C-alpha positions in Angstrom: 87.1 83.4 100.8 88.6 83.9 97.3 87.3 84.3 93.9 89.9 84.2 91.0 89.8 85.1 87.5 92.0 83.4 85.1 93.0 82.0 81.6 94.2 78.6 81.4 95.5 76.5 84.3 96.6 78.3 87.5 96.8 76.1 90.3 96.4 77.9 93.8 97.0 77.1 97.4 95.8 78.8 100.5 98.4 78.5 103.2 98.4 79.2 107.2 101.8 79.4 108.6 103.1 77.8 105.7 100.6 74.8 105.8 98.0 74.4 102.8 94.8 74.6 104.3 92.8 75.0 100.8 93.4 74.5 96.9 91.6 75.5 93.7 92.2 75.2 90.3 90.8 77.7 87.9 91.1 75.5 84.8 89.5 76.7 81.5 91.0 74.0 79.3 92.8 76.2 77.1 94.9 79.2 77.5 92.5 81.3 75.1 89.3 80.8 77.6 88.7 82.7 80.7 87.5 80.8 83.9 86.6 81.8 87.4 87.0 79.6 90.7 85.9 80.5 94.1 87.2 78.9 97.3 86.2 79.0 101.1 88.1 77.8 104.0 86.9 78.2 107.9 90.0 78.3 110.0 91.0 79.9 113.3 93.6 82.4 113.2 95.5 84.0 115.9 97.6 87.4 115.9 100.7 87.1 113.7 99.4 83.7 111.8 100.4 84.3 108.3 97.7 83.4 105.5 98.9 83.5 101.7 97.0 82.7 98.7 99.6 81.6 96.0 100.4 79.5 93.2 101.2 76.0 93.7 104.3 75.2 95.1 105.1 72.4 92.7 102.7 72.2 89.8 103.6 74.6 86.8 100.8 77.4 86.1 100.0 77.0 82.5 98.2 80.4 82.5 97.5 83.6 84.2 95.7 85.3 86.8 93.8 88.4 85.8 92.8 91.4 87.8 91.5 94.4 85.7 88.5 96.4 85.0 87.0 93.2 83.1 88.3 90.4 85.4 88.3 90.9 89.1 90.2 88.5 91.6 89.5 89.0 95.4 90.5 87.7 98.7 88.7 88.4 101.9 88.3 87.1 105.5 86.3 87.9 108.6 86.7 88.1 112.3 84.3 86.6 114.1 83.6 87.1 118.0 
């Protein structure tokens, strides 16, 4: 699960071992507006799997991601079983 606070458009990808398994785009329409987007993916992960939340590999970000006292961005996961 992730929640991203941003301004403008910032296309994001969640990857597992280099393969895209989730996407989101907190686009607000203009670089002056703030917006939030959340995403949720269910996947099976084993020891040594690498999960990364990163900006899109080919689409240019037109805004910024924020994480401060007013705009909190977060990424989390749970181990079940």
